[in-house]
C-alpha positions in Angstrom: 126.8 114.0 124.5 124.2 113.7 126.9 121.8 112.9 124.2 123.8 109.9 123.2 123.3 108.6 126.8 119.4 109.2 126.9 119.3 107.6 123.7 121.1 104.4 124.4 119.0 104.3 127.5 115.8 104.6 125.4 116.9 101.9 123.2 117.7 99.4 125.9 114.3 100.2 127.4 112.7 99.4 124.0 114.4 96.2 123.4 113.6 95.1 126.9 110.0 95.9 126.1 110.1 93.9 122.7 111.9 90.9 124.7 109.3 90.6 127.0 106.4 90.8 124.5 108.4 88.0 122.8 108.7 85.7 125.8 104.7 86.5 126.5 103.7 85.5 123.3 105.9 82.2 123.2 104.5 81.2 126.7 101.0 82.1 125.7 101.3 79.8 122.5 101.2 82.0 119.8 103.9 80.1 117.8 102.6 76.6 118.5 100.5 76.0 115.5 102.8 76.5 112.5 101.0 74.5 109.8 97.4 75.9 109.8 98.3 79.3 108.7 100.0 78.3 105.3 97.1 76.1 104.5 94.1 78.3 105.9 93.5 79.8 102.3 92.6 76.3 101.1 89.9 75.9 103.6 86.4 76.8 102.7 84.6 79.6 104.7 81.4 78.8 106.5 78.4 80.2 104.7 77.4 83.8 105.9 73.7 84.6 106.2 73.0 87.7 104.8 70.2 90.2 106.5 67.1 90.2 104.3 67.4 93.8 104.1 71.0 94.0 102.8 70.1 91.3 100.0 67.2 93.6 99.0 69.6 96.6 98.8 72.1 94.8 96.9 69.4 93.5 94.4 68.1 97.0 94.0 71.7 98.2 93.7 72.5 95.5 90.8 69.2 96.6 89.0 70.2 100.2 88.9 73.7 99.5 87.8 72.4 97.2 85.0 70.2 100.3 83.9 72.9 102.5 83.8 75.0 100.2 81.8 72.2 99.4 79.2 71.8 103.3 78.8 75.4 103.8 78.2 75.5 101.1 75.7 72.5 102.8 74.1 74.2 105.9 73.8 77.4 104.5 72.3 75.5 102.7 69.9 73.6 105.9 68.8 77.2 107.8 68.7 78.5 104.7 66.5 75.4 105.3 63.9 76.0 109.0 64.0 79.7 108.7 63.3 79.3 106.0 60.8 76.2 107.1 59.2 74.5 103.7 59.3 
């Protein structure tokens, strides 16, 4: 029976903490702008400057990917020739 009293006491403390957090959020203005979040997806993002190093690495990765895709396509073409006999 004493466990029930402990659980009720802990639940009341947690409810009080959530109430204090909610009141703090309302007073600090967290809920003032209710329009912008719903249309934020429609706004364009500002352009992001990429580091020269990262763009070089991404171009190199794209070239490597293209080489792999080409070799895989050549391999599948050769497989078709062997299977079909053409």
